[in-house]
C-alpha positions, -999 to +999 in steps of 0.1 A: -358+453-622-385+433-608-411+461-594-434+447-563-461+458-540-447+456-504-478+453-470-464+471-442-482+470-412-473+497-377-490+496-348-502+525-334-480+549-347-480+586-347-482+610-379-447+627-367-435+585-357-450+579-393-424+603-406-397+599-387-405+563-400-403+576-435-377+593-436-360+567-415-365+540-444-353+564-473-320+574-455-315+534-449-325+520-483-300+554-506-270+542-477-273+506-476-303+492-503-288+516-534-303+486-557-341+494-544-358+518-556-387+534-539-419+545-558-444+560-544-463+545-512-499+549-495-507+548-457-538+533-451-558+533-418-582+501-405-612+501-388-597+494-356-568+526-360-540+510-372-516+523-396-508+504-429-489+511-464-487+500-493-452+507-513-444+506-549-408+495-547-383+484-577-356+460-561-339+427-573-357+402-551-387+396-518-350+393-500-338+427-505-373+441-494-379+422-464-337+434-456-345+471-458-382+462-438-358+449-411-330+470-413-348+504-404-374+485-380-413+503-366-432+478-390-437+449-400-433+440-437-466+413-445-474+402-483-450+412-512-462+406-541-442+413-573-460+437-600-462+418-633-481+451-654-496+485-645-533+497-651-553+528-652-578+548-675-542+567-691-527+530-706-561+513-710-570+549-739-532+537-752-540+505-751-573+499-768-560+533-788-533+507-802-561+482-814-578+476-843-613+494-851-622+454-852-604+442-825-622+471-802-661+461-804 
């Protein structure tokens, strides 16, 4: 199933309200969007104090992501990107190790 990076934009939101939004998001996802899988999220703060998050989901399509966001509210879904590959130090090392010695140079 495709994976997506989802930008969620919040205005002024307290830590408690953010926790409630996360719980509501997951509750709505499990009950109304069983085809979505939430992998993890990063919560960030802009210089002006606005909160945003970047969430990783498996979903059939972008529309499902946007419908889920509208269903739990308290934010606006910004940009949505389809993820085409993962890279990390461990994945990089694995990929390099699988190459021939001549190709590693």
